[in-house]
C-alpha positions in Angstrom: 106.2 88.9 70.1 107.5 85.6 68.8 107.6 84.5 65.2 105.7 81.4 64.2 108.0 78.3 64.1 107.9 78.2 60.3 109.5 81.6 60.2 112.5 80.7 62.5 114.7 80.1 59.5 113.1 82.6 57.2 115.5 84.8 55.3 115.0 87.9 53.1 118.0 89.6 51.5 118.2 92.8 49.5 121.3 93.8 47.6 121.6 97.0 45.7 124.5 97.7 43.3 125.1 100.5 40.9 127.6 101.8 38.3 127.5 104.7 35.8 124.9 103.0 33.6 122.6 100.8 35.8 121.2 100.2 39.2 120.4 96.6 40.1 118.1 95.6 43.0 118.1 91.9 44.0 115.6 90.6 46.5 115.9 86.9 47.6 114.2 84.8 50.2 114.4 81.3 51.7 110.9 80.4 50.6 110.0 77.6 48.1 110.9 79.7 45.1 109.0 80.1 41.9 108.3 76.9 39.9 109.7 76.9 36.3 106.2 76.7 34.8 105.2 79.8 36.9 108.3 81.8 36.0 107.0 82.6 32.5 103.7 84.0 33.9 104.6 85.6 37.2 105.0 89.1 35.8 101.6 88.9 33.8 99.0 91.3 35.1 96.3 89.3 36.9 98.4 86.2 37.6 98.6 85.1 41.2 99.7 82.1 43.1 97.4 83.1 46.0 94.2 81.2 46.8 91.0 83.0 45.7 90.0 82.9 49.4 92.8 85.4 50.2 91.5 89.0 50.4 93.3 91.6 48.3 94.4 92.4 44.8 95.5 89.7 42.4 98.6 89.8 40.2 99.3 93.5 40.3 102.6 94.0 42.2 105.1 92.1 40.0 103.3 93.2 36.8 103.7 96.8 38.0 107.4 96.3 38.8 108.0 94.9 35.3 106.2 97.8 33.7 108.1 100.4 35.7 111.5 98.8 34.9 110.8 98.5 31.2 109.5 102.1 31.0 112.8 103.2 32.4 115.0 101.1 30.1 115.5 98.2 32.4 114.2 94.7 33.1 113.1 92.4 35.9 113.6 88.6 36.2 113.3 85.7 38.6 115.3 82.6 39.2 115.9 80.1 42.0 118.8 80.3 44.4 117.8 78.6 47.7 114.5 80.4 47.3 113.0 83.0 45.0 115.5 85.6 43.7 114.1 88.6 41.8 116.4 91.1 40.1 115.3 94.5 38.8 117.7 96.5 36.6 117.1 100.2 35.9 119.1 102.4 33.5 120.8 105.4 35.2 119.8 108.6 33.6 121.2 112.1 34.2 118.9 114.9 35.2 118.1 117.2 32.3 120.3 120.0 33.7 123.3 117.6 33.7 122.7 116.4 30.2 122.4 120.0 28.9 125.6 121.2 30.6 127.5 118.2 29.3 126.6 119.0 25.7 127.4 122.7 25.8 
């Protein structure tokens, strides 16, 4: 199976880094990026850049990512680096057993 010509130079990269306090997941691609006026709304529930003719949910995925990150002491953001670049940061927490043994 061959990729359509517009995908010949498509690029998606995922980078995961971690230390004792946070895990960061960066996902970037070679697409057109996210326009500055859209960046402020892209994580809002219900916001979508898709045409209404496209079948499927609207504006749930990135909103859900933000909610999960924030509920776990983290954050998510987007900026432009030769395409869209999303970075999610999550706080590292110890399991309850490890916290209990560290305090006793």
